[in-house]
Structure formats: structure tokens, C-alpha cells
Residue, then its C-alpha position, 0 to 999 in steps of 0.5 A: m302795337k308798340a311792342q310789335a313795331g319795336t320787334r319788327n325794327l330789331f329784325v329788319r334793320p340788321f337784315a338790311i345792314f347785312v345785305l348792304t355789307a354783302a353787296v359792298a364786299l362781294p365785288a371787292a372779293l371778285a376784283q381781288q380774284a380777277g387781279q391774280p393772273q393764272t401763271a405757272p408757279a415760277a411766275a408767281e415767285q416774281p413780284a408783279q410790276p403794276s403798270s402806270k395805267a393800272a396805277q392811275e386807275g387805282f383799285w377800282g379800275k378796269v380789272n373788274p368793271f362790275a365793281r365800279k361805284k356806279w354799279v354799287n350805287k345802282r345795287i344799293d339805291p333800292l335798298k336805301d329806298q326800301l329802308g326809307e319806306l321802312d322808316e316811313m312805315n315805322a313812323k306811320n305806325a308810331r303815329d297810328i299807335q299814338d293816335v289809337d292810344g290818345r283815342a283810347q285815353a280819351g275814351i277812358r276819360r269819358a267813361q270815367g266821367s260817365a261813371d262819376a256822373a252816374n255815381l253822383a246821380a245814384t248818391a243824389a237818388g239815394e238821398q232823395a229816397r231817404r228824404a222821401d222815406a222820412t217824409a212818408k214816416d212823418a206823414a204816417g205819424r201825423v195821420s196816426q196822431l190825427d186819428q187818435t185826435v179824432s177818436g179822442l174828441d168824444s172821449y171823456k172821463q170823470a174827474s170829480e162829482a158832487v151831490v147837492e141835497f135840497h131840503g123842504g123841496q124848495p130850490i134854495l141852496s143851503v150852506a153845505a150845498r154851496k160849499q160843495l159847488d164852491d169846491l167843484a168850481a175851484s177845480l175848473p180853472g186851468r182845465q180845458g175841454y170839460i163839461v159839467e153834467i147835471e142830473a136833477h131828481s125829484p120825489l114827485p111823480g109825473p110832470a110835476g116831478i119833472q118841473h120840480s127837478e128843472r127848478l133844482a137844476e136851474a138853481v145849481k146852474r145859476y149859482l155856478v154862473t153868477e158866483h164862479q163864472v162857469p160858461v153856460y155852454r160847459m153845463h148840460s142838465v136834465a130834469l129826471g123827476n123821480a125816474k132813474a138815470a140811464g145806466d143805473e139799472g139797480a137804482k131806485p126811484a128818487n125819494t129826495s130832492s137832489v142834483h147830481l153833478r159830474l165833472m167830465e174832462n176830455s182826455l185829449a184836452a187833459q193831455g194838451a193841458a199837461q204837456p206845457e207843465s211837463a215842458l216847464l219841468h223839463n226846461a227847469e231841469r236843464p242847466 
């Protein structure tokens, strides 16, 4: 719009100046033609003697009454008015262009502000999505770990075993039997989540064999509690008499008085007990 207004001014102003110049020059030309008398060639050779009245009236006298200043001004004033209107219109166009440009710049700034705000919102949303994804992955890892923990609560593995023999059928521990129990108890400190399975066998059949095997199992448990302070809840015993234990399909009925001990350790408890030791080793390796 600024370029169009400038182009219009280039064409309008020269045209107005041309019209104004023509209006001033035309009466002068007419006055000059009117001041020359139509005489014979001989009269033209004699110099004209201006009258005193013409000298007083000057060039713009009664020779051409249309060339008076009032007549010229009457013809020029409309052009001046048109030039004033043109200048006013140009000024109004400049103000309108400036106003449109200001509003356009304000709109651009508002659009840029909105774009910046949208960019910030998108960045914040991306950061929240990243944190939510990390939280979801952490929760999935915890669920998986909890599932492994629950699954491993009832998972035990055998750590060691011992078979204690009783001679003469009496529930009295020999020196060799006590040595076996001492070795088993020496491996218990520091362990977590362990149990001691105790299976007592007797060569006697029927209820007599069950009662006899119960006394053997009680003798072993009593020794571990009194001599090594093994918690009672850690020991689980069963009196089998002369019956074979479940899972021993190929075993024969017991023909001696004995107690079979198995140290069973929970896999999760063993893993938890091993972690502090590995952490200590890791810290020891650090400078």
C-alpha cells in the first residue's frame, strides 16, 4: 500500500504542476497576440509609442482583461483545493497504512507469543510424558520384582544334610552324632529363611516304631536347641517309624534307628543375605 501511494504521488503532482503552468502561460500568450496591431507592413516598421495610460496600467492592463490576477486566481484556486485534497488524502492513506502496519505487527507479535507458549506447553508435555514413562517402567519393574518375591517365598533348596545313627535303639546321642549336629549348627549363623527338616526312622513296625522314632527326633531337636540355640520354629520333624519317606520310591523300609536332617534355605533369603556382602566388596574396590 505504501508503494501504491508513492506511485500515485509521482503521477499526480507533475500533472497538477503542468496544469498550473498552462493556466498561467496561456493568458500571457493571448495578451501578447492581442497587443500586436493588425496594420500594414509599413506601419509595422515604425516603432509603437506606448501611451501614458497603457504605461500606467502595465503589462496586465486592459489589453487582455482575461489575464488579470483575479481571473488567474479564480482558475488556479480549484487546482489548489484539489492539491490540498490530494495532500490530505495522501496523509490519510499514510495514516491508514501506518495503522494497518501497526495492527499487522501487533498480530504478528501475538501470533509469535502464542506459538512460543504452545512450544513451551509441548515441551512441558513431552517432559511429563517422559517422566510418566519412567514411572511406568519403574512400576513394571517393581511388579516384576514383587512377582518374583511372591513366587520365591515357598522356594527352598537343600544347603546341607546329615544322618545321625542311634545304637541299641536308645535315644542317646553318641560322640559321632553330636559332632555331626555341631557341624550342621555351625553353618546356621548368618543364614536367613532356613528350616531344618528332621525325619526320624525306626526298625520297629506299627505304632511302636512311630513312638520310637518320635523319641529319636526329640533327642536331636533338644540338642540343637540347648547346645546351639537353634529356634524351635526353624525345625520341622516327622516320625516315620519303619516307613519310607515320600519321594523315596526305591528306598527300603528302615532297619536301623536313625534321624535324617536336611538344611533347607529359601532362595530369596539367601539372595538377600548375599547382597550386603557384594555391596561391601563393591565399596572396598572403590578408591
